[in-house]
FISEZA-251453 format. One line per 8 residues: number of its first residue (from 0); for each residue x, y, z of C-alpha. Coordinates in steps of 0.25 Angstrom, whole numbers, plus 5000, padded with zeros to 4 digits. Example, Ala and Ser with C-alpha at 12.3 -4.5 7.8 and 13.67 -1.06 7.14 Angstrom:
0) 5049:4982:5031 ~ 5055:4996:5029
This chain:
0) 5421:5515:5363 ~ 5406:5520:5363 ~ 5400:5529:5352 ~ 5387:5536:5351 ~ 5384:5537:5336 ~ 5373:5544:5328 ~ 5364:5536:5320 ~ 5371:5535:5306
8) 5379:5525:5298 ~ 5379:5515:5287 ~ 5385:5501:5286 ~ 5385:5488:5277 ~ 5380:5474:5281 ~ 5386:5460:5284 ~ 5385:5450:5295 ~ 5398:5454:5304
16) 5402:5466:5297 ~ 5412:5476:5304 ~ 5417:5489:5304 ~ 5418:5494:5290 ~ 5419:5509:5288 ~ 5409:5515:5279 ~ 5408:5529:5277 ~ 5394:5533:5274
24) 5388:5546:5277 ~ 5373:5543:5283 ~ 5363:5551:5289 ~ 5360:5551:5303 ~ 5348:5542:5306 ~ 5337:5549:5313 ~ 5331:5544:5326 ~ 5319:5536:5324
32) 5306:5544:5327 ~ 5295:5538:5318 ~ 5284:5529:5321 ~ 5277:5519:5314 ~ 5262:5518:5315 ~ 5263:5523:5329 ~ 5274:5514:5332 ~ 5287:5522:5336
40) 5301:5518:5331 ~ 5311:5519:5343 ~ 5321:5531:5342 ~ 5336:5530:5343 ~ 5341:5533:5357 ~ 5356:5530:5355 ~ 5366:5522:5348 ~ 5379:5519:5354
48) 5391:5511:5347 ~ 5402:5504:5355 ~ 5417:5503:5348 ~ 5428:5495:5353 ~ 5436:5500:5341 ~ 5435:5486:5336 ~ 5422:5481:5329 ~ 5410:5480:5339
56) 5399:5471:5337 ~ 5385:5472:5345 ~ 5378:5459:5344 ~ 5369:5458:5356 ~ 5362:5468:5364 ~ 5355:5468:5378 ~ 5348:5479:5387 ~ 5352:5475:5402
64) 5343:5477:5413 ~ 5349:5490:5417 ~ 5345:5495:5403 ~ 5359:5496:5398 ~ 5364:5488:5386 ~ 5374:5477:5383 ~ 5380:5474:5369 ~ 5388:5461:5365
72) 5394:5458:5353 ~ 5409:5458:5348 ~ 5421:5466:5346 ~ 5428:5462:5333 ~ 5442:5465:5329 ~ 5446:5458:5316 ~ 5444:5443:5318 ~ 5443:5443:5333
80) 5431:5447:5342 ~ 5428:5449:5356 ~ 5414:5448:5363 ~ 5409:5462:5366 ~ 5399:5466:5377 ~ 5397:5480:5380 ~ 5386:5488:5390 ~ 5379:5501:5389
88) 5370:5509:5397 ~ 5356:5512:5392 ~ 5361:5524:5384 ~ 5372:5515:5377 ~ 5384:5521:5385 ~ 5394:5510:5386 ~ 5396:5504:5400 ~ 5407:5493:5396
96) 5411:5486:5385 ~ 5417:5471:5386 ~ 5423:5462:5376 ~ 5427:5447:5378 ~ 5437:5440:5372 ~ 5437:5425:5372 ~ 5441:5420:5358 ~ 5445:5425:5344
104) 5431:5429:5340 ~ 5421:5432:5352 ~ 5407:5437:5350 ~ 5395:5440:5358 ~ 5382:5437:5352 ~ 5372:5439:5364 ~ 5372:5446:5377 ~ 5362:5445:5389
112) 5362:5452:5402 ~ 5362:5440:5413 ~ 5353:5439:5426 ~ 5364:5445:5434 ~ 5366:5458:5425 ~ 5378:5453:5418 ~ 5379:5448:5403 ~ 5380:5435:5395
120) 5386:5436:5382 ~ 5384:5425:5371 ~ 5393:5424:5359 ~ 5406:5416:5354 ~ 5420:5415:5355 ~ 5429:5409:5343 ~ 5434:5395:5348 ~ 5443:5384:5343
128) 5437:5370:5341 ~ 5445:5360:5334 ~ 5454:5370:5327 ~ 5442:5378:5322 ~ 5437:5390:5328 ~ 5422:5391:5331 ~ 5412:5400:5338 ~ 5411:5396:5352
136) 5399:5400:5361 ~ 5403:5409:5372 ~ 5396:5417:5383 ~ 5402:5428:5391 ~ 5395:5431:5405 ~ 5398:5445:5411 ~ 5394:5453:5423 ~ 5387:5466:5422
144) 5400:5473:5418 ~ 5404:5464:5407 ~ 5414:5456:5415 ~ 5416:5442:5410 ~ 5410:5432:5421 ~ 5412:5419:5413 ~ 5411:5414:5398 ~ 5404:5402:5394
152) 5398:5393:5391 ~ 5406:5384:5401 ~ 5404:5369:5400 ~ 5403:5371:5384 ~ 5400:5356:5380 ~ 5400:5360:5365 ~ 5411:5369:5360 ~ 5404:5369:5347
160) 5393:5380:5352 ~ 5394:5392:5343 ~ 5392:5407:5345 ~ 5381:5410:5356 ~ 5372:5418:5348 ~ 5362:5421:5360 ~ 5361:5419:5375 ~ 5350:5420:5385
168) 5350:5422:5400 ~ 5342:5411:5406 ~ 5333:5412:5418 ~ 5343:5404:5427 ~ 5354:5414:5424 ~ 5361:5404:5414 ~ 5362:5407:5399 ~ 5357:5400:5386
176) 5365:5401:5373 ~ 5362:5399:5358 ~ 5370:5397:5346 ~ 5375:5386:5337 ~ 5382:5373:5340 ~ 5392:5368:5330 ~ 5396:5355:5333 ~ 5407:5347:5325
184) 5402:5338:5313 ~ 5388:5341:5318 ~ 5376:5351:5315 ~ 5375:5365:5321 ~ 5364:5366:5331 ~ 5359:5379:5338 ~ 5363:5377:5353 ~ 5357:5381:5366
192) 5367:5382:5378 ~ 5362:5384:5392 ~ 5372:5389:5403 ~ 5371:5392:5417 ~ 5375:5405:5423 ~ 5389:5403:5422 ~ 5390:5397:5408 ~ 5389:5383:5411
200) 5383:5374:5401 ~ 5370:5368:5406 ~ 5365:5362:5393 ~ 5367:5364:5378 ~ 5359:5360:5367 ~ 5359:5361:5351 ~ 5346:5362:5342 ~ 5346:5359:5328
208) 5337:5356:5316 ~ 5346:5351:5305 ~ 5361:5356:5304 ~ 5363:5370:5308 ~ 5355:5378:5319 ~ 5360:5391:5327 ~ 5354:5397:5339 ~ 5353:5412:5338
216) 5344:5417:5350 ~ 5339:5412:5363 ~ 5331:5415:5374 ~ 5325:5409:5387 ~ 5310:5409:5389 ~ 5302:5411:5401 ~ 5300:5397:5403 ~ 5315:5394:5403
224) 5316:5388:5389 ~ 5325:5393:5378 ~ 5321:5398:5364 ~ 5331:5400:5354 ~ 5331:5405:5339 ~ 5341:5402:5328 ~ 5343:5396:5314 ~ 5342:5382:5309
232) 5346:5375:5295 ~ 5336:5368:5288 ~ 5342:5358:5280 ~ 5330:5353:5273 ~ 5327:5367:5267 ~ 5340:5372:5267 ~ 5337:5385:5276 ~ 5341:5391:5289
240) 5329:5393:5297 ~ 5326:5401:5311 ~ 5322:5392:5323 ~ 5316:5394:5337 ~ 5318:5384:5347 ~ 5314:5383:5361 ~ 5322:5373:5372 ~ 5319:5371:5386
248) 5327:5374:5399 ~ 5336:5362:5395 ~ 5337:5364:5381 ~ 5328:5354:5376 ~ 5321:5359:5364 ~ 5306:5363:5365 ~ 5302:5367:5351 ~ 5310:5373:5339
256) 5304:5381:5327 ~ 5311:5384:5313 ~ 5308:5396:5305 ~ 5312:5394:5290 ~ 5311:5407:5282 ~ 5302:5400:5272 ~ 5291:5398:5282 ~ 5290:5411:5288
264) 5281:5417:5278 ~ 5292:5425:5271 ~ 5290:5417:5258 ~ 5290:5431:5251 ~ 5305:5431:5253 ~ 5308:5418:5247 ~ 5305:5403:5250 ~ 5318:5400:5257
272) 5326:5408:5267 ~ 5335:5407:5279 ~ 5330:5413:5293 ~ 5341:5415:5304 ~ 5337:5420:5318 ~ 5344:5430:5326 ~ 5334:5432:5338 ~ 5322:5426:5346
280) 5315:5434:5356 ~ 5303:5431:5365 ~ 5290:5438:5362 ~ 5281:5444:5373 ~ 5269:5433:5368 ~ 5278:5422:5372 ~ 5284:5419:5357 ~ 5296:5422:5350
288) 5301:5431:5339 ~ 5313:5427:5331 ~ 5321:5436:5322 ~ 5332:5434:5311 ~ 5336:5435:5297 ~ 5330:5428:5285 ~ 5336:5426:5271 ~ 5327:5422:5259
296) 5330:5416:5245 ~ 5324:5420:5232 ~ 5326:5431:5233 ~ 5336:5432:5244 ~ 5332:5442:5254 ~ 5334:5444:5270 ~ 5326:5449:5281 ~ 5324:5450:5295
304) 5315:5440:5300 ~ 5306:5439:5313 ~ 5297:5428:5317 ~ 5286:5428:5329 ~ 5283:5414:5336 ~ 5275:5409:5347 ~ 5280:5403:5360 ~ 5284:5390:5353
312) 5290:5396:5341 ~ 5279:5396:5331 ~ 5279:5407:5321 ~ 5268:5418:5324 ~ 5273:5427:5312 ~ 5286:5430:5304 ~ 5291:5443:5297 ~ 5303:5446:5289
320) 5309:5460:5287 ~ 5318:5465:5276 ~ 5327:5477:5273 ~ 5341:5479:5268 ~ 5339:5467:5258 ~ 5346:5454:5262 ~ 5354:5460:5274 ~ 5344:5462:5283
328) 5340:5453:5295 ~ 5336:5454:5310 ~ 5347:5454:5320 ~ 5339:5454:5333 ~ 5324:5455:5338 ~ 5317:5462:5350 ~ 5302:5462:5354 ~ 5296:5476:5355
336) 5290:5479:5368 ~ 5278:5483:5360 ~ 5277:5470:5353 ~ 5284:5466:5339 ~ 5299:5466:5338 ~ 5311:5473:5332 ~ 5322:5468:5323 ~ 5335:5473:5323
344) 5340:5471:5308 ~ 5353:5471:5301 ~ 5350:5480:5288 ~ 5361:5480:5278 ~ 5356:5485:5264 ~ 5363:5480:5252 ~ 5373:5488:5243 ~ 5373:5498:5255
352) 5384:5499:5265 ~ 5374:5504:5276 ~ 5366:5495:5286 ~ 5358:5498:5297 ~ 5351:5493:5311 ~ 5338:5490:5306 ~ 5325:5488:5316 ~ 5311:5482:5313
360) 5301:5484:5322 ~ 5289:5475:5321 ~ 5275:5473:5328 ~ 5272:5460:5335 ~ 5268:5453:5321 ~ 5281:5458:5315 ~ 5276:5469:5306 ~ 5286:5481:5305
368) 5282:5493:5314 ~ 5295:5500:5312 ~ 5309:5499:5307 ~ 5321:5507:5308 ~ 5336:5508:5305 ~ 5348:5513:5312 ~ 5363:5516:5309 ~ 5373:5518:5319
376) 5387:5518:5312 ~ 5392:5520:5298 ~ 5390:5506:5295 ~ 5386:5492:5300 ~ 5374:5494:5309 ~ 5371:5480:5313 ~ 5361:5478:5324 ~ 5362:5465:5331
384) 5353:5466:5343 ~ 5341:5474:5348 ~ 5335:5475:5362 ~ 5322:5481:5368 ~ 5325:5492:5378 ~ 5317:5494:5391 ~ 5312:5508:5386 ~ 5305:5501:5373
392) 5316:5504:5365 ~ 5328:5495:5358 ~ 5342:5494:5358 ~ 5350:5488:5346 ~ 5365:5482:5347 ~ 5375:5480:5335 ~ 5386:5486:5328 ~ 5389:5498:5318
400) 5400:5503:5310 ~ 5407:5515:5315 ~ 5417:5524:5308 ~ 5424:5534:5317 ~ 5428:5542:5305 ~ 5418:5540:5293 ~ 5429:5544:5284 ~ 5438:5532:5288
408) 5431:5520:5282 ~ 5442:5511:5288 ~ 5440:5516:5302 ~ 5427:5510:5307 ~ 5422:5499:5316 ~ 5409:5492:5321 ~ 5404:5497:5334 ~ 5394:5490:5343
416) 5381:5498:5344 ~ 5368:5500:5353 ~ 5356:5507:5346 ~ 5345:5513:5356 ~ 5331:5514:5351 ~ 5320:5519:5361 ~ 5305:5523:5360 ~ 5303:5537:5355
424) 5303:5547:5366 ~ 5288:5552:5368 ~ 5284:5566:5363 ~ 5283:5576:5374 ~ 5269:5580:5378 ~ 5264:5593:5372 ~ 5259:5604:5381 ~ 5246:5605:5388
432) 5237:5593:5390 ~ 5234:5583:5379 ~ 5243:5572:5372 ~ 5256:5577:5365 ~ 5254:5581:5351 ~ 5258:5570:5340 ~ 5270:5573:5334 ~ 5270:5579:5320
440) 5274:5571:5308 ~ 5288:5571:5303 ~ 5292:5562:5292 ~ 5306:5556:5293 ~ 5312:5543:5287 ~ 5325:5536:5285 ~ 5330:5525:5275 ~ 5341:5514:5276
448) 5348:5513:5266 ~ 5349:5526:5260 ~ 5359:5522:5250 ~ 5363:5510:5242 ~ 5364:5503:5227 ~ 5350:5501:5220 ~ 5342:5493:5223 ~ 5342:5500:5237
456) 5332:5495:5248 ~ 5329:5506:5258 ~ 5321:5505:5271 ~ 5314:5518:5275 ~ 5310:5521:5289 ~ 5300:5531:5294 ~ 5305:5539:5305 ~ 5294:5550:5305
464) 5288:5556:5317 ~ 5273:5558:5320 ~ 5264:5548:5318 ~ 5262:5545:5303 ~ 5253:5535:5298 ~ 5257:5535:5283 ~ 5270:5536:5276 ~ 5273:5539:5261
472) 5287:5537:5256 ~ 5293:5542:5243 ~ 5306:5535:5240 ~ 5311:5543:5229 ~ 5311:5534:5218 ~ 5296:5534:5215 ~ 5292:5523:5226 ~ 5286:5526:5240
480) 5280:5519:5251 ~ 5269:5520:5262 ~ 5276:5511:5272 ~ 5282:5517:5285 ~ 5295:5509:5283 ~ 5296:5507:5268 ~ 5308:5500:5261 ~ 5312:5504:5247
488) 5320:5499:5236 ~ 5327:5509:5227 ~ 5330:5502:5214 ~ 5337:5514:5207 ~ 5349:5522:5209 ~ 5346:5536:5215 ~ 5345:5545:5226 ~ 5331:5546:5231
496) 5323:5556:5240 ~ 5314:5549:5250 ~ 5301:5554:5256 ~ 5291:5551:5268 ~ 5278:5556:5270 ~ 5271:5553:5283 ~ 5257:5556:5287 ~ 5248:5554:5300
504) 5235:5556:5292 ~ 5235:5570:5296 ~ 5248:5576:5292 ~ 5260:5572:5284 ~ 5275:5575:5283 ~ 5286:5571:5273 ~ 5301:5569:5274 ~ 5308:5570:5261
512) 5323:5565:5261 ~ 5331:5569:5248 ~ 5341:5560:5241 ~ 5339:5550:5253 ~ 5341:5537:5246 ~ 5353:5535:5237 ~ 5353:5523:5228 ~ 5365:5519:5219
520) 5366:5511:5207 ~ 5381:5507:5208 ~ 5384:5493:5212 ~ 5397:5488:5215 ~ 5399:5474:5211 ~ 5410:5463:5215 ~ 5412:5449:5215 ~ 5418:5441:5226
528) 5425:5428:5223 ~ 5434:5417:5230 ~ 5448:5416:5225 ~ 5449:5405:5221 ~ 5436:5401:5218 ~ 5438:5386:5221 ~ 5448:5380:5230 ~ 5453:5365:5235
536) 5459:5361:5247 ~ 5461:5348:5254 ~ 5454:5345:5268 ~ 5461:5354:5279 ~ 5468:5363:5269 ~ 5466:5378:5268 ~ 5464:5387:5254 ~ 5461:5401:5253
544) 5450:5410:5245 ~ 5451:5425:5241 ~ 5438:5432:5242 ~ 5440:5442:5230 ~ 5431:5454:5225 ~ 5433:5456:5210 ~ 5432:5471:5210 ~ 5431:5482:5219
552) 5425:5493:5211 ~ 5425:5504:5222 ~ 5435:5496:5231 ~ 5433:5489:5245 ~ 5432:5496:5258 ~ 5426:5485:5266 ~ 5419:5471:5265 ~ 5411:5461:5273
560) 5411:5446:5268 ~ 5407:5433:5273 ~ 5412:5420:5266 ~ 5408:5405:5270 ~ 5410:5391:5265 ~ 5397:5384:5261 ~ 5402:5370:5267 ~ 5408:5373:5280
568) 5412:5359:5282 ~ 5421:5359:5270 ~ 5430:5371:5274 ~ 5432:5383:5283 ~ 5437:5397:5281 ~ 5449:5398:5290 ~ 5455:5412:5288 ~ 5452:5425:5280
576) 5463:5435:5276 ~ 5461:5450:5271 ~ 5468:5456:5260 ~ 5478:5467:5262 ~ 5468:5478:5257 ~ 5460:5475:5269 ~ 5464:5486:5280 ~ 5458:5481:5292
584) 5455:5467:5298 ~ 5442:5461:5295 ~ 5433:5454:5305 ~ 5432:5439:5301 ~ 5422:5429:5307 ~ 5428:5417:5315 ~ 5436:5408:5308 ~ 5438:5396:5304
592) 5423:5396:5299 ~ 5415:5392:5287 ~ 5412:5407:5284 ~ 5419:5420:5288 ~ 5414:5434:5288 ~ 5423:5445:5286 ~ 5419:5460:5290 ~ 5426:5473:5293
600) 5435:5471:5280 ~ 5441:5486:5278 ~ 5450:5489:5267 ~ 5450:5497:5254 ~ 5453:5492:5240 ~ 5455:5501:5227 ~ 5442:5503:5218 ~ 5441:5494:5206
608) 5452:5483:5213 ~ 5449:5469:5208 ~ 5449:5455:5214 ~ 5451:5460:5228 ~ 5453:5449:5238 ~ 5444:5452:5250 ~ 5449:5441:5259 ~ 5456:5427:5258
616) 5450:5415:5265 ~ 5457:5402:5270 ~ 5447:5390:5269 ~ 5451:5377:5275 ~ 5445:5364:5268 ~ 5440:5355:5279 ~ 5432:5344:5273 ~ 5432:5338:5258
624) 5422:5346:5250 ~ 5418:5358:5244 ~ 5413:5370:5249 ~ 5411:5385:5243 ~ 5415:5399:5249 ~ 5404:5409:5248 ~ 5404:5424:5251 ~ 5391:5427:5259
632) 5390:5441:5262 ~ 5399:5452:5257 ~ 5399:5467:5256 ~ 5410:5475:5251 ~ 5410:5490:5251 ~ 5419:5501:5245 ~ 5426:5513:5252 ~ 5414:5520:5247
640) 5405:5511:5253 ~ 5400:5505:5240 ~ 5396:5491:5241 ~ 5399:5480:5231 ~ 5388:5471:5226 ~ 5395:5457:5228 ~ 5394:5444:5221 ~ 5401:5432:5227
648) 5408:5420:5220 ~ 5409:5406:5228 ~ 5422:5399:5232 ~ 5423:5384:5233 ~ 5433:5375:5240 ~ 5435:5360:5238 ~ 5441:5353:5250 ~ 5447:5340:5246
656) 5449:5328:5255 ~ 5462:5329:5264 ~ 5469:5318:5272 ~ 5459:5309:5279 ~ 5465:5302:5290 ~ 5459:5295:5302 ~ 5467:5298:5315 ~ 5464:5299:5329
664) 5470:5300:5343 ~ 5465:5295:5357 ~ 5467:5299:5371 ~ 5470:5292:5380 ~ 5476:5281:5372 ~ 5478:5271:5385 ~ 5473:5270:5399 ~ 5465:5260:5408
672) 5451:5254:5404 ~ 5441:5261:5403 ~ 5448:5270:5395 ~ 5441:5282:5388 ~ 5448:5287:5375 ~ 5446:5300:5367 ~ 5448:5298:5352 ~ 5450:5310:5343
680) 5449:5310:5328 ~ 5460:5317:5322 ~ 5458:5313:5308 ~ 5461:5321:5296 ~ 5451:5325:5285 ~ 5438:5328:5292 ~ 5431:5315:5294 ~ 5416:5314:5296
688) 5415:5300:5303 ~ 5423:5293:5312 ~ 5424:5278:5316 ~ 5432:5273:5328 ~ 5435:5259:5332 ~ 5441:5259:5347 ~ 5447:5245:5346 ~ 5437:5238:5356
696) 5426:5237:5345 ~ 5419:5251:5348 ~ 5418:5262:5339 ~ 5414:5276:5338 ~ 5410:5286:5326 ~ 5413:5299:5334 ~ 5424:5308:5329 ~ 5431:5308:5343
704) 5426:5297:5352 ~ 5428:5294:5366 ~ 5429:5279:5369 ~ 5431:5271:5381 ~ 5440:5258:5381 ~ 5435:5249:5393 ~ 5445:5237:5391 ~ 5459:5236:5391
712) 5467:5234:5378 ~ 5474:5241:5366 ~ 5464:5246:5356 ~ 5466:5251:5341 ~ 5458:5262:5337 ~ 5452:5264:5323 ~ 5447:5278:5317 ~ 5440:5278:5303
720) 5436:5292:5298 ~ 5427:5296:5286 ~ 5422:5308:5279 ~ 5412:5301:5271 ~ 5421:5298:5260 ~ 5435:5295:5266 ~ 5438:5286:5277 ~ 5451:5284:5285
728) 5455:5275:5298 ~ 5465:5276:5308 ~ 5469:5264:5316 ~ 5478:5265:5329 ~ 5482:5252:5334 ~ 5482:5249:5350 ~ 5479:5264:5351 ~ 5472:5263:5365
736) 5477:5255:5376 ~ 5468:5252:5387 ~ 5474:5246:5399 ~ 5466:5238:5411 ~ 5461:5247:5421 ~ 5470:5246:5434 ~ 5465:5238:5446 ~ 5456:5246:5456
744) 5463:5256:5466 ~ 5467:5249:5478 ~ 5476:5254:5489 ~ 5487:5245:5495 ~ 5501:5247:5501 ~ 5512:5241:5509 ~ 5522:5246:5518 ~ 5537:5243:5523
752) 5539:5242:5535 ~ 5527:5240:5542 ~ 5533:5242:5556 ~ 5546:5247:5563 ~ 5551:5258:5572 ~ 5550:5273:5571 ~ 5553:5280:5562 ~ 5549:5269:5552
760) 5550:5272:5537 ~ 5539:5263:5529 ~ 5538:5262:5514 ~ 5524:5261:5509 ~ 5522:5255:5495 ~ 5507:5257:5487 ~ 5501:5243:5482 ~ 5489:5250:5477
768) 5481:5244:5465 ~ 5475:5251:5455 ~ 5482:5265:5449 ~ 5483:5273:5461 ~ 5488:5288:5457 ~ 5489:5293:5471 ~ 5492:5288:5485 ~ 5490:5293:5499
776) 5496:5286:5510 ~ 5492:5288:5526 ~ 5504:5283:5535 ~ 5496:5283:5547 ~ 5503:5294:5555 ~ 5496:5306:5548 ~ 5506:5306:5536 ~ 5503:5303:5522
784) 5510:5301:5508 ~ 5505:5302:5492 ~ 5517:5294:5488 ~ 5514:5280:5481 ~ 5525:5273:5490 ~ 5529:5282:5501 ~ 5540:5279:5513 ~ 5535:5285:5526
792) 5542:5285:5540 ~ 5535:5283:5552 ~ 5540:5291:5564 ~ 5533:5286:5576 ~ 5529:5273:5581 ~ 5515:5268:5579 ~ 5506:5259:5570 ~ 5501:5266:5557
800) 5490:5264:5548 ~ 5493:5268:5533 ~ 5483:5271:5523 ~ 5484:5272:5507 ~ 5475:5279:5498 ~ 5477:5278:5482 ~ 5469:5284:5471 ~ 5470:5284:5456
808) 5463:5297:5454 ~ 5449:5291:5454 ~ 5448:5282:5466 ~ 5455:5279:5477 ~ 5458:5268:5488 ~ 5464:5267:5501 ~ 5471:5256:5510 ~ 5474:5258:5525
816) 5482:5248:5533 ~ 5480:5249:5548 ~ 5493:5249:5558 ~ 5501:5246:5546 ~ 5514:5253:5550 ~ 5520:5250:5565 ~ 5531:5259:5570 ~ 5537:5257:5583
824) 5546:5265:5593 ~ 5561:5263:5590 ~ 5569:5254:5601 ~ 5576:5264:5611 ~ 5590:5258:5617 ~ 5594:5264:5630 ~ 5609:5267:5633 ~ 5616:5271:5647
832) 5626:5282:5648 ~ 5629:5293:5656 ~ 5639:5304:5661 ~ 5645:5310:5673 ~ 5650:5323:5678 ~ 5662:5324:5683 ~ 5668:5311:5682 ~ 5680:5314:5689
840) 5682:5321:5703 ~ 5685:5320:5717 ~ 5678:5315:5728 ~ 5667:5317:5731 ~ 5664:5318:5716 ~ 5650:5321:5712 ~ 5646:5316:5698 ~ 5633:5319:5690
848) 5630:5308:5680 ~ 5622:5311:5668 ~ 5613:5299:5661 ~ 5617:5299:5646 ~ 5608:5286:5643 ~ 5599:5285:5630 ~ 5586:5279:5629 ~ 5574:5279:5637
856) 5581:5276:5651 ~ 5572:5276:5662 ~ 5581:5271:5673 ~ 5596:5274:5678 ~ 5606:5267:5686 ~ 5619:5273:5689 ~ 5631:5266:5697 ~ 5641:5276:5701
864) 5652:5266:5703 ~ 5654:5267:5718 ~ 5641:5259:5722 ~ 5631:5270:5721 ~ 5621:5270:5710 ~ 5609:5280:5706 ~ 5596:5279:5697 ~ 5596:5294:5694
872) 5597:5297:5679 ~ 5608:5307:5681 ~ 5613:5306:5696 ~ 5624:5313:5703 ~ 5634:5305:5711 ~ 5645:5309:5721 ~ 5657:5299:5721 ~ 5663:5301:5736
880) 5674:5291:5734 ~ 5686:5293:5724 ~ 5686:5282:5713 ~ 5684:5278:5699 ~ 5669:5274:5697 ~ 5661:5267:5686 ~ 5648:5272:5683 ~ 5636:5265:5677
888) 5623:5269:5672 ~ 5612:5259:5669 ~ 5599:5264:5662 ~ 5586:5257:5658 ~ 5573:5260:5651 ~ 5566:5250:5659 ~ 5570:5239:5648 ~ 5583:5240:5645
896) 5596:5244:5653 ~ 5609:5249:5649 ~ 5621:5253:5658 ~ 5633:5262:5655 ~ 5646:5260:5663 ~ 5656:5270:5663 ~ 5669:5264:5671 ~ 5678:5273:5679
904) 5669:5285:5675 ~ 5669:5293:5688 ~ 5683:5296:5694 ~ 5683:5301:5709 ~ 5696:5306:5715 ~ 5698:5308:5730 ~ 5697:5322:5734 ~ 5708:5330:5743
912) 5704:5332:5759 ~ 5705:5345:5766 ~ 5708:5344:5781 ~ 5701:5352:5792 ~ 5713:5361:5795 ~ 5714:5365:5781 ~ 5700:5370:5780 ~ 5698:5385:5779
920) 5693:5393:5790 ~ 5683:5403:5787 ~ 5694:5414:5790 ~ 5702:5408:5778 ~ 5690:5410:5768 ~ 5695:5419:5757 ~ 5689:5433:5757 ~ 5684:5439:5744
928) 5696:5448:5745 ~ 5705:5436:5745 ~ 5700:5429:5733 ~ 5710:5423:5724 ~ 5715:5430:5712 ~ 5717:5423:5700 ~ 5732:5423:5703 ~ 5729:5416:5716
936) 5721:5404:5711 ~ 5723:5392:5719 ~ 5730:5381:5712 ~ 5725:5367:5712 ~ 5735:5364:5723 ~ 5730:5374:5732 ~ 5716:5369:5732 ~ 5710:5363:5745
């Protein structure tokens, strides 16, 4: 859903605060039209919000090459979130909206347009490492429509890379990432990771001064180097300092600069302070500008910080800017086209539930030229990104609290927003020749905040039109100012009328706003405590703490809070449970962790109720020792939006030593030399040092070593662990069995039989040396086999060469035996046989003889028994004389001869003679009419 909203709203601060309904009637803010000594403040063009019906955060904003906008962040529902990426046209109209879900807690911190018009999103997903969840670095590469092309970084050699805080597109189409590397049992380092255009890691480097460095912003220079800003802990001074580093194209450090707050000429704010960076930008003069947040001690104050450096990071000037007490810092930075910078700041006045988008514009020396604030929703107006637009204006991205029904304080969400600012439209020229007339003076102003508890610090912004050169403020309490953008603190309760008189040296104008500022004397006070205050657990066990508010004089509607452990090595916060009075699920930062942030806690308690449980924490003891639980930021509001002034107690946890038992596993435990074995420490009790003895005289102090045994043998392995005070040893006798390596691979075989007549069945036997795992036989007739010991039948005669190829998966060897198998043709036996038709009859008897011999007969010799013969294969012979005849057939194949004799085989009887007188005359021939009828058939006796 997309909303176009008016410029109105109130909110309350916090790091990750969420949709909390706050019903406050606010006056719509007028568009900016004023100028400051000839410098025009950009006017508001439009503001748009984008709602998924859950809580939507905007963390990174870019203007595309087509003058559209892309906004990245997250969509959060309770303790889960998905990456968010949406695109709008130049007027803020939503074109598409995408979410990406890869883990339980996905967040996009950065977005850039790629060289092909797509987008690269950098952030993190919650991943599991060694039974613990942590923020894992993640990129999502999309096309121009937000469709995912790949996720990365692939080839990730370190699963300890935490959230990608920033990503830059490199000249070669690849990407460079920065964030914090958090290796186990080692200090944290700021990382740079260079990938190719498909997310494959090309190199990854860590950079660290003492123990804890984090990269926050990165860019590539025109020379192909990388400049990145971040924060670094200084152990010697006990402070957190900003840094700027430059690395070459291979990640090799060229130079590094540290910027302690105490050395930045800000000593008026306190000698000691911490400086956290958020952004580095290149400047037109070849240097850099770095912005962030600085917090000072004695007294404790917070400010937005800006430093300008040369090309090698040397400071040229530095500035800090204060407003909204200790809840003011820079979220992003952009260089102005006309020179100077604009800081987009988080502004959250104390004891007032409303906050604002606060912009500070400076010249090229850091002096303020103008400042202004904007509200969009009813609460939580948080800017996280600002970009310069092609028309000389700016766009700001973040999130704001929107209540669909201001009367329903429980029906509100956070929506991502884009606020568009542009240069003022020029005045229309006057009639006739000559320049346009100067606009007349018209005094006007606005203030933030307009209500709160004394002492109340209020920032006033001149939005007059014309060209005033002087300003005279009357704050209504007897104080005034001649600054254009003054800040005034009201120390006493009351309702104050404020007036501003402006002048251009010729004319003047006054704006008076009656009852404009309301300052209340009432303070709601409460104390937060941990119950129990002290607890003790054994290593590896859990305990619980209730966070209790002693009294809610006007009830509770919403709260924000963060709780942390002072020594994260001792314990971890595992879980958070909410009491029954909480009516909707809060948003909880990823757990387990050494700190937890709770936001979006909504529910109503009765006024005056005492000892109210805000939440219950489950804490696990990890290492023997002591740690404290402390409440960092906490803000609690009543249903009427009164804010409680809170004090917080401290809890303590004593973790006693648990079982301390050395143990380990190995894989593999047996094999041939050389044998590489992976040893894994499975000891109980959080050891800090390890001493391995592998049984062959060699040792290691790694936690999980990889060791190679080079000689055969049975090896006893010993592991001794220690945590500095306790020691334990585990010995495993004959634990690793290393055998001699098999002989070299050599193919060999035999066969039986080696010769014979076809078809010939031959059994082949593998006699290869080594440890073959596969066999390939070639029998010489085009056929093969992969059996180890095949039996094969040769069908045709011939001499056959046999080949065997063996392999062990790594190497192979072959053996060929020429003319190894001889197959001969089978012996052929001939046999004589025949038949005749007919075998009986009267003379003359014609008999047809048929050869039935078998085998390759090539000649035939017939003896018909009457002295006559034939060499035909199948002769026909006529017997003229009555008798009984023996017939024989002799056949030959040219080598062998076989004879078949059939005695008395042919029987020939004498035929009946016919005299000449009895012969029929032609006249006696039977005519057709005289043919015999069936009854007149001639009997055999009548046959002539």
